[in-house]
Structure formats: structure tokens, C-alpha cells
C-alpha positions in Angstrom: -16.9 -2.5 -16.1 -14.2 -4.7 -14.6 -11.9 -1.7 -14.3 -14.6 0.3 -12.5 -15.2 -2.5 -10.0 -11.3 -2.8 -9.3 -11.0 0.8 -8.8 -13.9 0.8 -6.4 -12.7 -2.1 -4.3 -9.3 -0.4 -4.2 -11.0 3.0 -2.8 -12.9 1.0 -0.5 -10.0 -0.9 0.8 -7.9 2.3 1.4 -10.9 3.9 3.2 -11.3 0.9 5.3 -7.6 1.0 6.3 -8.1 4.7 7.4 -10.1 3.8 10.4 -7.5 3.7 13.2 -7.7 0.9 15.8 -5.2 2.4 18.0 -7.0 5.7 17.9 -10.4 4.2 18.8 -9.1 1.9 21.6 -7.1 4.7 23.2 -10.0 7.1 23.0 -12.7 4.6 24.1 -10.8 2.8 26.8 -8.7 5.7 28.4 -10.1 8.9 26.8 -6.7 9.5 25.3 -5.5 11.2 22.2 -3.0 8.7 20.6 -1.3 11.4 18.5 -0.3 13.2 21.9 1.0 10.2 23.5 4.6 8.7 23.1 5.7 8.6 19.5 2.5 10.1 18.4 1.8 7.2 16.1 -1.6 5.6 15.8 -0.2 2.1 16.1 0.2 -0.9 18.4 3.7 -0.3 19.5 2.8 3.2 21.0 -0.3 1.8 22.7 1.7 -1.1 24.1 4.7 0.9 25.2 3.2 4.1 26.3 -0.4 3.5 27.5 -1.1 -0.3 28.3 0.4 -3.5 27.4 -3.1 -5.3 27.5 -4.5 -2.6 25.4 -1.5 -2.7 23.0 -2.1 -6.6 22.6 -5.8 -5.9 21.9 -4.9 -3.3 19.3 -2.4 -5.8 17.7 -5.0 -8.6 17.6 -7.7 -6.2 16.2 -5.5 -5.0 13.5 -4.4 -8.5 12.4 -8.1 -9.8 12.3 -9.2 -6.6 10.6 -7.0 -7.0 7.7 -7.5 -10.7 7.3 -11.3 -10.6 7.7 -11.5 -7.7 5.2 -9.8 -9.6 2.4 -11.9 -12.8 3.2 -15.1 -10.8 3.0 -14.2 -9.1 -0.2 -13.6 -12.5 -1.8 -16.7 -13.9 -0.6 -18.7 -10.8 -1.6 -17.1 -10.8 -5.1 -17.5 -14.5 -5.6 -21.1 -14.2 -4.6 -21.7 -11.2 -7.0 -19.9 -13.1 -9.7 -21.8 -16.3 -9.5 -25.2 -15.2 -8.1 -25.8 -11.7 -9.3 -24.4 -10.7 -12.5 -22.5 -13.7 -13.9 -20.5 -11.4 -16.1 -17.5 -12.8 -18.2 -14.2 -12.4 -16.7 -15.5 -10.9 -13.3 -13.8 -13.7 -11.3 -10.4 -11.8 -12.1 -11.5 -9.4 -9.5 -10.9 -11.9 -6.7 -7.8 -13.4 -8.1 -4.8 -13.6 -5.7 -3.0 -10.8 -7.8 -5.7 -8.3 -7.4 -6.3 -9.3 -3.7 -2.8 -8.4 -3.0 -3.6 -4.9 -4.5 -6.6 -4.7 -2.4 -4.7 -5.5 0.7 -1.8 -3.1 0.0 -4.4 -0.3 -0.5 -5.9 -1.1 3.0 -2.2 -1.0 4.4 -1.6 2.2 2.7 -4.8 3.7 4.3 -3.6 2.5 7.7 -0.2 4.0 7.3 -1.2 7.2 5.5 -4.8 8.0 6.5 -6.3 10.9 4.6 -8.7 11.7 7.7 -5.7 12.1 10.1 -3.6 14.3 7.9 -1.7 11.1 6.8 -0.6 10.3 10.2 -0.9 6.6 10.7 1.0 3.8 12.4 3.7 1.5 11.1 1.0 -1.1 9.9 3.0 -4.1 11.0 0.0 -5.9 12.4 -2.2 -4.9 9.6 0.6 -6.3 7.0 0.5 -9.6 9.1 -3.1 -9.9 8.8 -2.9 -9.1 5.1 -0.1 -11.8 4.5 -1.9 -14.4 6.6 -4.6 -14.4 4.0 -2.1 -15.5 1.4 0.5 -17.4 3.5 -1.1 -18.4 6.8 1.5 -20.7 8.1 4.7 -18.6 7.2 3.0 -15.6 8.7 2.2 -17.6 12.0 5.6 -18.9 12.1 7.3 -15.4 11.6 4.8 -13.9 14.3 6.0 -16.5 16.8 9.8 -15.9 16.1 9.1 -12.1 16.3 7.3 -12.6 19.7 10.2 -14.5 21.0 12.6 -11.9 19.9 10.5 -9.0 21.6 10.1 -10.8 24.8 13.5 -12.5 25.3 15.7 -9.8 23.6 13.4 -6.7 23.7 14.5 -6.0 20.1 10.9 -4.6 19.0 12.3 -2.8 15.8 14.2 -5.8 14.6 11.2 -8.0 15.2 9.2 -5.5 13.0 11.7 -5.7 10.1 11.6 -9.6 10.5 7.9 -9.6 10.1 8.1 -7.6 6.9 10.3 -10.0 5.0 10.4 -13.5 6.8 6.9 -14.5 5.9 7.8 -14.0 2.3 11.0 -15.8 2.6 9.3 -18.9 4.4 6.5 -18.9 1.6 9.3 -19.2 -1.2 10.8 -22.1 0.8 7.5 -23.7 1.4 6.4 -23.1 -2.2 9.9 -24.6 -3.5 10.2 -27.4 -1.3 6.7 -28.8 -0.1 4.7 -30.6 -2.8 1.3 -29.0 -3.5 1.9 -26.1 -1.3 0.1 -23.2 -3.1 1.0 -24.8 -6.4 -2.3 -23.2 -7.7 -0.4 -20.0 -7.6 1.8 -19.0 -10.6 5.6 -18.6 -9.7 5.4 -14.9 -10.3 3.2 -14.6 -7.4 6.4 -14.8 -5.2 7.6 -11.6 -7.1 4.5 -9.9 -6.1 4.8 -10.8 -2.5 8.3 -9.3 -2.4 7.0 -6.1 -4.1 4.4 -5.8 -1.2 7.4 -6.2 1.2 9.3 -3.6 -0.5 6.3 -1.2 -0.4 5.7 -2.0 3.4 9.5 -1.2 3.9 9.0 2.2 2.0 5.8 3.1 4.1 7.9 2.3 7.3 10.6 4.5 6.1 8.3 7.4 5.6 6.9 7.0 9.1 10.4 6.6 10.6 11.7 9.7 8.9 8.7 11.6 10.3 9.9 10.6 13.6 13.3 11.6 12.9 14.9 8.1 13.6 17.1 8.4 10.4 
């Protein structure tokens, strides 16, 4: 039963990620097909650079909130089912941080490789930020601020994206190591899982970049 619930949530997370904010905003506000604009990616950067900076900012904010709130709602629902509906032994493992990371990554894969758009999604940077914020809020916020300065001051969008992938994990490791009681409820191997997610995020971006012929 537990395994079936895990598989169900993973599938739901992937399908949820397949709904493209960039596509909906471009179509709803400008009646544009985002796949025929600029890079052809359904992501924040394409909207921001080739359609509208305010709309791009809106898409980014929605993607962050979409990812963060999804994981929060999943946790709340699973806790409610566990305590108020079935009270099944071992059910609490479904909303343990380890599996929540899996749900978040499944959602991210859906964003980058959506089945309903021929696996043509976006880079998923803001969705990734929202996912990480659920586990490491402060490190993610600090990283986002630094990335924003890099984009505004030095116009280095691609470098800022790479920074967002790895810096929150690095800061989490520093905080976890040096700050007393900072997420000490989490096992030390959780850091390895975060690093694994960063690697997967990097791989997803490589797939997207190769499609664009960037390397």
C-alpha cells in the first residue's frame, strides 16, 4: 500500500509539473505561442527576454510559488490522511523529507520534459528554486538575491542560473555544519540527496541546452 501511494504521488507530481506557466501566461496575456518565440523554450528566461520583462518576472514568481506550495500541500494532505483518515502504520514515511525530494524532482522533470508538449519544457530554474525553498528556505533566498545581482549588474543570466543550481546546496551544507540546531532533525545523508538533486537539475539543463545547440 505504501509503495502504491508513493508511485501515485510521484505521477501526480510529474503531471503537475507538466502544466507550463510560461505557455499559459504568453497565451493568456499576449495570445502568443511561446514555442515560436525566441529560444522556443517555455520558461521564464524566454518570456523575460523576448516578450516582456514584467510578464517574465510574473512567470518566474508563479513557478517558484507553484513548486513550493505544491510540496507544502502534499505534506499537509499526507499528514491529514495519516492522522485523520487511515492511521496506517508506516504511512508517515510518505511525507518524510527524503520522499518529498523525490516528489519535487518528479515535478521538476515534468516541467523540463512535459509529455503533453512533446517533452519541450523550460530550464526549470525557478521551479527548482521553489522546490529547494521548501527544504532550505534561507539558503535559497540568499542564492536568489546573489543571482539577481549578477543578472542586473553584470547581465550574466546563464552564470546566475548555474549559481542557483549549486549555491543553495553549498549554503545549506555550511549552515548545517556551522549553525547549531539548523535542520539538525535531518540526517547528514540528506545533504547527499540535495547534491544528487542538483546533479539531476544540471543534467536536465544539459538536455535542454543540447536541444538549443548551445554545446
